C-alpha positions in Angstrom: -6.4 -57.6 -118.1 -3.8 -54.9 -117.7 -1.6 -55.3 -114.7 -1.9 -52.7 -111.9 1.1 -50.4 -111.6 2.9 -47.9 -109.3 1.5 -45.1 -111.5 -2.0 -46.5 -110.9 -1.4 -46.4 -107.1 -0.4 -42.7 -107.4 -3.7 -41.9 -109.1 -5.9 -43.2 -106.3 -7.7 -40.6 -104.2 -6.2 -42.1 -101.0 -2.6 -43.2 -101.4 -1.6 -46.4 -99.6 2.1 -46.2 -98.9 2.6 -49.9 -98.4 0.9 -51.0 -101.5 2.6 -48.3 -103.6 6.0 -49.2 -102.1 5.5 -52.9 -103.1 4.6 -51.8 -106.6 7.8 -49.8 -107.0 9.8 -52.7 -105.5 8.2 -55.0 -108.2 9.0 -52.6 -111.0 12.5 -51.7 -109.9 14.1 -54.8 -108.5 11.7 -57.7 -108.0 9.8 -58.4 -111.2 8.4 -61.7 -109.8 7.2 -60.1 -106.5 3.9 -61.6 -105.3 2.3 -58.4 -103.9 -0.8 -60.2 -102.6 1.4 -62.6 -100.7 3.3 -59.8 -99.0 0.0 -58.0 -98.1 -1.2 -61.3 -96.6 2.0 -61.3 -94.4 1.1 -57.9 -93.1 -2.5 -59.0 -92.5 -1.2 -62.0 -90.5 1.0 -59.7 -88.5 -2.0 -57.5 -87.9 -4.1 -60.4 -86.6 -1.3 -61.6 -84.3 -0.7 -58.1 -83.0 -4.4 -57.6 -82.3 -4.4 -60.7 -80.2 -1.5 -59.2 -78.2 -3.1 -55.8 -77.5 -5.9 -55.3 -75.1 -8.9 -53.5 -76.6 -10.0 -51.6 -73.5 -6.8 -49.5 -73.0 -6.1 -46.2 -74.6 -4.9 -45.9 -78.2 -1.6 -44.4 -77.0 -1.0 -47.4 -74.7 -1.9 -49.7 -77.6 0.7 -48.0 -79.8 3.4 -48.9 -77.3 2.3 -52.5 -77.1 2.2 -52.8 -80.8 5.8 -51.4 -81.0 6.8 -54.0 -78.4 5.2 -56.8 -80.4 6.7 -55.7 -83.7 10.2 -54.6 -82.6 11.1 -56.3 -79.3 9.6 -59.8 -79.5 11.9 -62.7 -80.5 12.2 -62.7 -84.3 10.7 -59.2 -84.5 11.7 -56.4 -86.9 14.8 -54.5 -86.1 17.0 -51.7 -87.5 19.9 -52.9 -89.7 22.6 -50.7 -88.1 25.3 -53.2 -89.3 24.5 -52.6 -93.0 22.4 -49.5 -93.1 22.9 -48.9 -96.9 21.9 -52.3 -98.1 19.2 -51.5 -100.6 17.1 -54.4 -99.3 16.4 -52.3 -96.2 14.2 -50.0 -98.4 12.1 -52.7 -100.0 9.2 -53.8 -97.8 9.1 -57.4 -99.1 12.7 -57.8 -98.1 12.2 -56.1 -94.7 9.4 -58.5 -93.8 11.5 -61.5 -95.0 14.8 -60.6 -93.4 13.3 -58.7 -90.4 15.7 -55.9 -91.1 15.1 -52.3 -92.2 15.9 -48.7 -91.8 13.8 -46.1 -90.0 11.4 -45.3 -92.8 10.7 -48.8 -93.9 10.1 -50.0 -90.3 7.9 -47.0 -89.7 5.8 -47.6 -92.8 5.1 -51.2 -91.7 4.3 -50.1 -88.2 1.9 -47.4 -89.4 0.1 -49.7 -91.8 -0.5 -52.3 -89.0 -1.4 -49.6 -86.5 -4.0 -48.0 -88.8 -5.6 -51.5 -89.5 -5.9 -51.8 -85.7 -7.5 -48.3 -85.5 -4.4 -46.8 -83.8 -4.0 -43.2 -85.1 -0.4 -43.5 -86.2 1.4 -41.3 -88.7 4.9 -40.8 -90.1 7.3 -38.0 -89.0 10.0 -37.1 -91.5 12.7 -35.7 -89.2 15.9 -34.5 -90.9 18.1 -37.6 -91.1 15.7 -39.9 -89.3 12.1 -41.2 -89.6 9.9 -41.9 -86.7 6.2 -42.5 -85.9 3.7 -40.3 -84.1 0.5 -41.3 -82.4 -2.2 -38.9 -81.5 -5.2 -39.3 -79.1 -7.3 -36.4 -77.9 -4.6 -33.8 -78.6 -1.9 -35.8 -76.9 1.1 -36.9 -79.1 3.5 -39.8 -78.4 6.6 -40.4 -80.5 8.1 -43.8 -81.2 11.4 -44.8 -82.9 11.0 -48.1 -84.7 14.7 -48.2 -85.8 15.8 -48.3 -82.1 13.4 -50.9 -80.9 10.2 -48.9 -81.1 10.6 -47.1 -77.8 9.0 -43.8 -76.9 11.1 -40.7 -77.6 10.7 -37.2 -76.3 11.1 -33.9 -78.3 14.5 -33.7 -76.7 15.3 -37.2 -78.0 14.1 -36.1 -81.5 16.5 -33.2 -81.4 19.4 -35.5 -80.5 18.4 -37.8 -83.4 18.5 -34.9 -85.8 21.9 -33.8 -84.6 23.3 -37.3 -84.5 22.2 -38.0 -88.1 22.8 -34.7 -89.8 25.2 -32.7 -87.6 22.6 -29.9 -87.2 23.2 -28.0 -84.0 20.6 -25.3 -84.2 17.2 -25.1 -82.5 14.8 -27.9 -83.0 11.9 -26.9 -85.4 8.6 -28.2 -84.0 7.3 -28.2 -87.6 9.5 -31.3 -88.1 7.0 -33.2 -86.0 4.1 -32.6 -88.4 2.6 -35.7 -90.1 4.3 -36.5 -93.3 2.2 -36.8 -96.4 2.0 -40.2 -98.1 3.6 -39.0 -101.3 6.5 -37.4 -99.4 7.1 -40.7 -97.5 7.3 -42.6 -100.9 9.6 -39.9 -102.2 11.9 -40.3 -99.2 12.0 -44.1 -99.6 12.9 -43.7 -103.3 15.5 -41.0 -102.6 17.3 -43.4 -100.2 17.4 -45.9 -103.0 18.6 -43.3 -105.5 21.5 -42.4 -103.3 22.5 -46.0 -102.8 22.3 -47.0 -106.4 24.2 -43.9 -107.6 26.9 -44.5 -105.0 27.3 -48.0 -106.3 27.2 -47.0 -110.0 24.1 -49.2 -110.6 22.8 -46.9 -113.3 19.9 -49.0 -114.6 18.5 -49.3 -111.1 19.1 -45.6 -110.5 17.2 -44.7 -113.6 14.2 -46.9 -112.6 14.2 -45.2 -109.1 14.4 -41.7 -110.5 11.7 -42.3 -113.0 9.4 -43.1 -110.1 10.5 -40.1 -108.2 9.4 -38.1 -111.3 6.0 -39.7 -111.0 5.7 -38.9 -107.2 7.1 -35.4 -107.5 6.5 -34.1 -111.0 6.9 -30.6 -109.7 10.6 -31.1 -108.9 12.7 -30.5 -112.0 15.9 -31.7 -110.3 14.6 -35.3 -110.8 14.6 -34.7 -114.5 18.2 -33.3 -114.3 19.2 -36.4 -112.3 17.8 -38.6 -115.0 19.9 -36.8 -117.5 23.0 -37.2 -115.4 22.5 -40.9 -114.8 21.8 -41.5 -118.5 25.1 -39.8 -119.2 26.8 -42.2 -116.8 25.0 -45.1 -118.7 26.4 -43.6 -122.0 22.9 -43.0 -123.2 24.0 -39.7 -124.6 20.8 -38.8 -126.6 18.6 -39.4 -123.6 21.0 -37.5 -121.3 20.8 -34.5 -123.6 17.0 -34.7 -123.8 16.5 -34.7 -120.1 19.1 -32.1 -119.4 17.5 -29.8 -122.0 14.1 -30.4 -120.4 15.6 -29.4 -117.0 17.1 -26.2 -118.4 13.7 -25.3 -120.1 12.0 -25.8 -116.7 14.5 -23.8 -114.6 16.7 -21.7 -117.0 18.0 -19.7 -114.0 18.9 -22.7 -111.8 22.2 -22.3 -109.9 23.7 -25.2 -111.8 22.3 -24.1 -115.2 25.6 -22.9 -116.7 27.4 -26.0 -115.6 24.6 -28.1 -117.2 24.7 -26.1 -120.4 28.5 -26.7 -120.7 28.0 -30.3 -120.0 25.3 -30.6 -122.6 27.7 -29.2 -125.2 30.2 -31.8 -124.3 27.6 -34.5 -124.4 26.3 -33.4 -127.8 29.9 -33.2 -129.2 30.6 -36.7 -128.0 27.3 -38.0 -129.3 28.1 -36.5 -132.7 31.5 -38.1 -132.8 30.0 -41.5 -132.1 27.5 -41.1 -134.9 
């Protein structure tokens, strides 16, 4: 029987972020990852959280109690402010084992458990920071899992954006719209791409960008990035192939001329080596 893959998850009519994220973890960095075991961990957390939350109170109030259970209890999940760029912070299996994560990974776990408990939670992809929204009868509350899961106001969200990006303009209320599942996966993968490229871990960077191409096939820059990373790997033929595909897709891109010049250099080098 053929093994289920990340690509298979993307083809489902309803994308489950947690399951898809575990599949990309397995395919990129943890080949022996037992996905059912991790899903059982989440199921156990859901059962324990459900025992902690009164059924008769509002969903909004339940969302706060769930955040307290997940992020403030002894041994709970917390933000890894001390080593934010550790790639393990982006893999849900590691987050659950180490109890450490970054805003998006902590939020993804919260949202999964909340939805299993019928709490209407969703992800919010603020510039530079990821938080959780909860809606009940037109009322919206916002929670920040990275900073202990406490409630945050719109003003707090504006401060988070400024602190993490340096942006000093007006806060755009559109930033508080629910994030699409595919966009959440893309943001998780983008975080990993940045880390692996900064660390010159080219094989891991290729694996990440290949999955970014699956999630966002409409974005040609992922193809360009594959070409650039393959060049760093000294896979010159593949580098030229991907860069050529990028130029065919967006011949008038702002970096097109630089890429064309780079391609000539790559092909000259490849010719010399062969």
